C-alpha positions in Angstrom: -15.7 3.0 -12.0 -14.3 -0.2 -11.9 -12.9 -2.3 -8.7 -8.9 -3.0 -9.5 -6.2 -5.0 -6.9 -3.1 -4.0 -6.7 0.1 -6.2 -4.7 3.1 -3.8 -4.0 6.5 -3.8 -2.9 8.3 -0.1 -2.0 12.2 -0.6 -1.5 13.9 2.4 0.0 13.9 3.8 3.8 10.4 2.9 4.2 10.8 1.1 7.6 11.2 2.8 10.7 9.7 6.0 9.6 5.6 5.2 10.2 5.7 3.9 6.6 2.7 1.3 7.6 0.6 3.1 9.9 1.0 6.4 7.4 -0.1 3.7 4.7 -3.2 2.4 6.3 -4.7 6.4 7.2 -3.8 6.7 3.6 -5.5 3.5 2.5 -8.7 4.5 4.4 -8.6 8.1 3.7 -8.9 6.7 -0.3 -11.7 3.9 1.4 -9.3 0.9 -0.1 -9.4 -2.4 1.6 -6.3 -4.6 1.8 -2.6 -4.8 4.2 0.6 -3.3 4.5 3.3 -5.2 6.6 7.3 -4.6 6.3 9.6 -7.7 5.1 12.5 -8.6 6.3 14.6 -7.6 3.5 13.5 -3.6 4.8 11.1 -3.4 2.0 7.5 -2.7 2.7 4.7 -4.8 0.9 0.6 -3.7 0.8 -2.0 -5.2 -1.5 -4.8 -1.9 -2.5 -8.3 -3.2 -3.0 -11.0 -0.8 -4.3 -12.2 1.9 -6.9 -9.1 2.3 -9.6 -8.9 6.2 -9.0 -8.3 5.3 -5.4 -6.0 2.8 -6.0 -4.0 5.1 -8.8 -3.9 7.6 -6.0 -2.7 5.4 -3.5 -0.2 4.3 -5.9 1.1 7.2 -6.3 1.1 8.7 -2.5 3.2 5.1 -1.8 6.1 7.0 -4.6 7.2 9.0 -1.8 5.4 8.0 1.5 5.3 10.0 4.4 7.8 12.8 5.0 10.7 10.3 6.7 10.9 7.8 3.9 12.9 7.6 0.8 11.6 5.4 -1.5 13.7 4.1 -4.4 11.8 1.6 -6.1 8.0 0.2 -6.7 7.1 -2.7 -8.0 3.1 -3.1 -8.9 1.7 -6.2 -10.1 -2.1 -5.9 -10.8 -4.2 -8.9 -9.8 -7.6 -9.7 -10.2 -10.3 -8.0 -7.9 -11.2 -10.4 -5.2 -13.6 -8.5 -2.7 -11.5 -10.6 0.4 -10.9 -7.5 2.7 -13.7 -5.9 5.0 -11.0 -3.2 6.4 -7.2 -1.7 5.5 -5.1 -3.1 8.2 -1.4 -3.5 9.5 -0.2 -7.2 9.8 3.1 -9.0 11.2 2.7 -12.1 9.0 
């Protein structure tokens, strides 16, 4: 199975509901690398790299997120796999 990379932005009630923490947990469970962060406009942004099936599974998870979240939209951009990450982290930049 090939490695892939995607960049996703998630709209809805996704801040203040442990979205980043649960995204990190879910990504690590799927052996993905990348990052997740809050955006100033109340969305969450993430980059996932890993096996295609695992990234696809993660994107399905992002459609719902953790129990207190209410996702209204996910925007996914597929990018060339770069292999630039060692782990999956929460960033604050």
